[in-house]
N, C-alpha and C positions, 0 to 999 in steps of 0.2 A: 427590310434592312435593319430597322431598329430592333426588331425581335431577335435577330441573329446576334446583334451586338450585345444585347442584354443577356442572352443565353450564354454566349462565349464568356462574358465577364463573370457570370454566376459560376460557371465551371472553373475558371481560373481561381476565383476566390475560395471555392470549396477545396481545390487542390492545395492551395497555399495554407489554408487552415489545417488540413490534415498533416502537413509537413512539420508544423511547429508545435503540435500538441504534445505535452508532457503527460505523465501518468495522472490519472484522475483519482478521486476519492475511493472508487470501487477497487481499482488496481492496488492502491496503497493498503487498503483494508485487507485485501486478500493476502498480500505479502506479509503484512504485520500479523495477521491471523495464523499464517503458516509458521511463523517464528514462535508464536505462543504454543502451537501444537508440538513443536520440537521441544520446547521447554517443559511442557507437561509430560512428554514421554520420558525425559530425563528424570523428572521428579518421581515418576512411577517406579523407575529403577531404584531410586533411593528410598523406596517404601513409603512414599507420601502420596496420598490420594487427593491432590488438589486439582480442581477443575478451573481452567482459565478460559473466559469467554470475552471476546472483544465486543463491547457494547456500541461504541461509536468512536469516530475520529473527529476532533474539532480543530478549527484553525489551520487546515491543511494549506501549505504553501510549497510549491515545487518550482525550483529555478534551474535553468539549464546550467550545466557545469562542464564546459568544454564542448567537444563535438558530439559525444554520444551519451553522456551521463546527465542525470537530474539529481539534485539534492532536495529531498522533501523533509519538511519539518511540520510538527503538529503536536496535538495532545491526544493520547489514546486513553479511553475510558474502559477499564478492564474489570470484569466481575471475577472475584476469587471465591470459590466455594470450598469450604471446610476441608477436613482431612479425615482419615479413618477414625480418629479419636475425638475430633472436635467438630463443632458446627459453627465456625466463626466466619460466616460469609461477609464479604465486604466489597466495596468498589474502590478501585485505585485509579487515579488520574496521573498519567506519566507523560512528560514531554519526550519526544523522540526525534531522531535525525537519521534518515536513511539515504543511501546512495543507490539509485536505481538505473537500470540500463534496459533498453528495448532489445529483446532477442527474438528476431523473426516474428514480430507482431505481439509478443508477450513481454510484459514488464517483469523483470527479475531483480532480486537483491544483487547489487554489483559485487558484494562480498561473498556471495555463495558460489558454489561451483556450477557452471553451466557450459554447454557446448553450443 
């Protein structure tokens, strides 16, 4: 009887934990990295050959905002590699704030178009 109670309690706790989870560091890094790729594509149109690489995200904090959204803040560390005419590599740390939504099991930028 005690084993069944412990097993049932474990299952309930795991289900509850899955319901309240917001986006993690991996999901936020993926979404932030995708926005860097879009920015890099726009810069290549403007004849600039900058390469942007997300190195890390520090101090990530995601809080529930209403029923379906999360607001995530943190600091992104981005490596910027030169251009066609310059070799001026540097690292930039930039604070960010993103609004995310879970769309069929995938975290997406709430400001982007999705179905």
